[in-house]
C-alpha positions as CSV (number, residue, x, y, z in Angstrom):
1,M,137.4,-8.9,180.7
2,T,136.3,-11.7,183.0
3,R,138.3,-14.5,184.5
4,T,138.8,-17.5,182.4
5,R,136.3,-20.3,183.4
6,P,137.5,-23.9,183.1
7,F,135.4,-24.5,180.0
8,A,136.8,-21.5,178.2
9,A,140.3,-22.5,179.1
10,A,139.8,-26.0,177.9
11,L,138.2,-24.7,174.7
12,L,141.0,-22.4,173.9
13,L,143.6,-25.1,174.4
14,A,141.7,-27.6,172.3
15,L,141.1,-25.1,169.5
16,A,144.6,-23.9,169.4
17,T,145.9,-27.4,169.4
18,S,143.7,-28.5,166.5
19,G,144.3,-25.3,164.5
20,L,140.6,-24.4,164.3
21,V,140.0,-21.1,162.5
22,A,138.2,-18.3,164.2
23,T,137.6,-16.3,161.1
24,G,135.8,-18.9,158.9
25,T,138.7,-18.7,156.5
26,S,141.9,-20.7,156.3
27,P,144.5,-19.8,158.9
28,T,147.6,-17.9,157.9
29,V,150.4,-20.4,157.4
30,A,154.0,-19.3,156.7
31,N,155.6,-20.8,153.6
32,P,158.2,-23.5,154.5
33,A,161.7,-22.2,154.6
34,Y,164.5,-24.2,152.8
35,D,168.1,-24.6,153.4
36,V,170.8,-23.6,150.9
37,S,170.5,-26.8,148.9
38,G,166.8,-26.3,148.5
39,T,166.1,-29.9,149.5
40,A,165.6,-29.9,153.3
41,P,162.5,-27.9,154.3
42,R,162.5,-26.6,157.9
43,A,159.5,-25.2,159.8
44,A,159.2,-21.4,159.9
45,A,158.8,-19.8,163.3
46,R,155.2,-19.4,164.3
47,P,154.2,-15.8,165.1
48,P,152.8,-14.8,168.5
49,L,149.0,-15.4,168.8
50,I,146.3,-13.8,170.9
51,Q,143.1,-15.8,171.4
52,G,139.9,-15.7,173.3
53,V,136.2,-16.4,173.4
54,V,133.6,-13.5,173.1
55,V,130.4,-13.9,175.2
56,D,127.5,-11.6,176.0
57,Q,126.5,-10.4,179.5
58,L,124.4,-13.6,179.9
59,G,127.4,-15.8,179.2
60,H,126.3,-16.8,175.6
61,A,129.1,-17.1,173.0
62,V,128.8,-14.5,170.2
63,D,129.6,-15.4,166.6
64,D,130.8,-13.0,163.9
65,V,132.3,-10.4,166.2
66,D,134.8,-8.1,164.4
67,V,138.0,-8.4,166.6
68,R,140.9,-6.1,165.7
69,A,144.4,-5.8,167.3
70,I,146.0,-2.4,167.2
71,D,149.7,-2.0,168.1
72,S,151.3,0.6,170.3
73,N,151.7,3.0,167.3
74,G,148.0,2.9,166.6
75,D,148.4,0.7,163.5
76,P,146.3,-2.3,162.8
77,A,148.2,-5.6,163.5
78,A,145.5,-8.3,162.8
79,S,141.8,-8.8,162.6
80,A,139.4,-11.7,162.7
81,L,135.7,-12.6,163.1
82,T,134.7,-14.9,166.0
83,Y,134.0,-18.3,164.7
84,A,130.4,-19.1,163.6
85,S,130.0,-22.9,163.8
86,S,127.5,-24.7,161.7
87,R,126.7,-26.8,164.7
88,V,124.3,-25.2,167.2
89,D,126.0,-27.0,170.0
90,G,129.5,-26.5,168.7
91,P,131.9,-25.5,171.5
92,Q,133.9,-23.3,169.1
93,H,131.2,-20.5,169.0
94,G,132.7,-17.1,169.8
95,Y,136.3,-18.2,169.5
96,F,138.9,-16.1,167.7
97,Y,142.7,-15.9,167.3
98,L,144.9,-13.1,166.0
99,E,148.4,-13.6,164.7
100,V,150.0,-10.3,165.7
101,G,153.4,-11.0,164.3
102,A,155.6,-9.3,166.9
103,V,156.2,-8.9,170.6
104,G,154.6,-5.8,172.1
105,S,151.5,-4.2,173.6
106,Y,148.2,-4.4,171.8
107,T,144.7,-3.0,172.1
108,L,141.8,-5.2,171.1
109,R,138.6,-3.6,169.7
110,L,135.4,-5.7,169.5
111,K,132.4,-4.7,167.5
112,K,129.2,-6.1,166.2
113,P,125.8,-4.5,165.3
114,G,123.4,-4.7,168.2
115,Y,126.1,-4.8,170.8
116,V,128.0,-2.2,172.8
117,S,131.5,-2.0,171.3
118,A,134.3,-2.9,173.7
119,T,138.0,-2.2,174.1
120,V,140.6,-4.3,175.9
121,E,143.8,-2.3,176.5
122,S,147.4,-3.3,177.3
123,V,147.4,-6.8,176.0
124,Q,151.0,-7.8,176.4
125,V,152.7,-10.2,174.1
126,S,156.1,-10.9,175.7
127,R,157.5,-13.9,173.7
128,P,158.0,-14.5,170.0
129,R,156.0,-17.7,169.9
130,Q,153.6,-17.0,172.7
131,R,150.0,-18.3,172.6
132,L,148.3,-15.7,174.8
133,A,144.9,-16.9,176.0
134,L,142.6,-14.1,177.3
135,G,139.7,-16.3,178.2
136,E,136.2,-14.8,178.0
137,L,135.8,-11.2,176.8
138,V,132.3,-9.7,177.4
139,L,130.5,-7.9,174.6
140,T,127.3,-6.4,176.0
141,K,124.2,-7.0,173.9
142,V,121.6,-4.2,173.5
143,L,118.5,-6.1,174.7
144,G,114.9,-5.4,173.9
145,T,112.3,-4.2,176.3
146,K,108.5,-4.0,176.6
147,T,106.6,-1.1,178.1
148,S,103.0,-1.1,179.4
149,A,101.0,1.7,181.0
150,S,97.8,2.2,183.0
151,L,96.0,5.2,184.6
152,A,95.7,5.6,188.3
153,D,92.4,7.3,187.5
154,G,90.8,7.4,184.1
155,R,88.8,10.5,184.8
156,I,90.0,13.7,186.5
157,T,89.1,17.4,186.6
158,A,91.3,20.1,185.1
159,D,92.5,21.2,188.5
160,Q,93.9,17.7,189.3
161,W,97.2,16.0,188.3
162,G,96.8,12.7,186.4
163,K,99.1,9.8,187.1
164,V,100.3,7.1,184.8
165,R,101.6,3.7,186.1
166,V,104.4,2.6,183.8
167,T,106.0,-0.9,183.8
168,V,109.2,-1.8,181.8
169,T,110.1,-5.5,181.4
170,G,112.6,-7.5,179.3
171,G,116.2,-6.7,178.6
172,G,117.3,-9.9,180.4
173,T,117.0,-8.1,183.8
174,S,114.2,-7.4,186.3
175,R,116.0,-4.1,187.2
176,P,115.9,-1.9,184.1
177,A,116.9,1.8,184.5
178,G,116.4,4.9,182.5
179,T,114.0,7.7,181.7
180,V,110.3,7.3,181.1
181,E,108.2,10.0,179.5
182,V,104.5,10.4,178.8
183,R,103.4,12.2,175.6
184,D,100.1,13.8,174.7
185,G,100.6,13.8,170.9
186,R,104.0,15.4,170.4
187,K,103.9,17.2,173.7
188,V,105.7,15.7,176.7
189,V,103.3,16.0,179.7
190,G,105.2,14.0,182.3
191,T,108.6,12.4,182.9
192,G,109.9,9.9,185.5
193,R,113.2,8.2,186.4
194,L,113.3,4.5,186.5
195,R,115.9,3.3,189.0
196,P,117.2,-0.3,189.4
197,S,115.6,-0.4,192.8
198,D,112.2,0.3,191.3
199,G,111.9,-3.2,189.9
200,G,110.8,-1.8,186.5
201,K,107.9,0.2,187.8
202,V,107.4,3.9,188.1
203,V,104.4,6.3,188.5
204,V,104.6,9.4,186.3
205,T,102.7,12.5,187.5
206,L,101.4,14.6,184.7
207,K,101.2,18.3,184.1
208,R,97.8,19.9,184.3
209,L,95.8,19.1,181.2
210,A,92.9,21.0,179.6
211,A,89.4,19.6,179.7
212,G,88.9,17.0,177.0
213,S,90.0,13.5,176.0
214,H,93.7,12.8,175.9
215,G,95.4,9.9,174.3
216,L,98.6,9.4,176.3
217,E,101.6,7.3,175.2
218,A,104.2,6.2,177.7
219,R,107.8,5.6,176.4
220,F,110.9,4.1,177.9
221,L,113.7,6.0,176.3
222,G,116.2,3.1,176.6
223,S,119.8,3.2,177.7
224,K,123.2,2.1,176.4
225,T,122.3,-1.6,176.9
226,L,118.5,-1.5,176.6
227,K,116.4,-0.7,173.6
228,A,113.6,1.9,173.8
229,S,110.0,0.8,173.8
230,S,106.6,2.4,174.0
231,A,103.2,1.3,175.5
232,R,99.8,1.3,173.9
233,K,98.0,4.6,174.3
234,V,95.7,5.1,177.3
235,T,92.8,7.6,177.3
236,L,92.5,10.1,180.1
237,T,89.3,12.1,180.3
238,V,89.6,15.5,181.8
239,T,86.5,17.5,182.8
240,K,86.1,21.1,183.9
241,P,86.4,21.8,187.6
242,R,83.1,21.8,189.5
243,R,81.9,25.3,190.3
244,H,80.8,25.6,194.0
245,Q,77.6,27.5,194.5
246,R,78.3,30.7,196.5
247,V,75.9,31.0,199.5
248,T,75.0,34.6,200.5
249,A,74.7,35.3,204.2
250,G,71.1,35.4,205.3
251,A,69.9,33.5,202.3
252,R,67.4,30.7,203.0
């Protein structure tokens, strides 16, 4: 959970005041209570409410996130989808509220396909009519990547080790990290570890390969927040080692 930025705080206040719905359905409204005579309606007490705005790691609001509140007994207390505005520039994107109904401690669970599920623990509702604003909650998007590969030398001998230069880009960052492998058909013939400090580039040294033509495919295996991707195949030609002519002593 990040700190509430001024925009998020103002948004939450405006949406709560206007009664805008986070779920795309009508808000839950208590039936008016009447006195004994049945003629003088009085407003029912409003239940406590937890609200927030879901954003991704780049700060973009995320619509249609399934947000659920679980009480201290492990029972579901409320659920909602973050608001999906029909306006592209609508400030209410990503907003949600949950009427939890009672004072207590809650756990929020956030889930949406293509994102890493998140949990916010120990959300404390301390007053019966409290409007608890959590500000921005970050739900990390699993971002796409692109992998490319080239050979350090396209032709080697069978007693040499080939090398493949692999570059991984995308994912909203210039510092992707994870495992890279090079395959010759179904066989893994080389692996490398891409660290954040590598700037998306790594050189994979191959195992010894038999003489012949080898179609090599480099793959980035992805991570919790980055999708896997593979490069177009590159062809490595491996020739037999040169045989050195043995010179007999005294030979002319």
